[in-house]
Residue, then its C-alpha position, 0 to 999 in steps of 0.5 A: x500500500x502506498x503512502x497515499x492509500x495510508x494517509x488518504x483516510x481522514x480517520x487514519x490521520x485522526x488516529x495517527x494524530x491522537x496517538x502521536x499526542x497522547x501516546x497509547x489508548x485502547x480502541x474504544x478511547x481512540x474511537x471516541x476521540x476520533x469520532x469514529x465507530x469501533x469497527x471503523x477504528x479497528x479497521x483503520x488500526x489494522x491498516x496502520x499496524x500492517x504498515x508498522x505505524x502503530x503497534x499494540x499490546x494485549x491485556x486479556x481481551x483489551x488491546x492498547x495501541x501505541x504509535x510506533x516511534x521505532x519505525x522510521x516512517x512513523x517517526x517522520x509522520x510524528x515529526x510532521x504532526x508536531x510541525x503541523x501542530x506548531x505552525x497551526x497555532x494562531x499568530x500573535x499580533x505584534x504591537 
């Protein structure tokens, strides 16, 4: 899957942004914060995990997802998200 296919989904981009900002969360909390349903969130996380951008650990039936900073592609996406957030801050007027 090409980068266009991974990043072409608003849902996947929202999930990546959430995980780069927060760190790690379970699927229900990711879905809530992204405004997506559980099944859609689970599908998006599967795609992101398939490409090594996120990873999960299991605690019984609960899966906790985390942004995978060890992956060079994920690291670049994380830096892009941080830069985007910094440049989106409203400019203060100088008087």
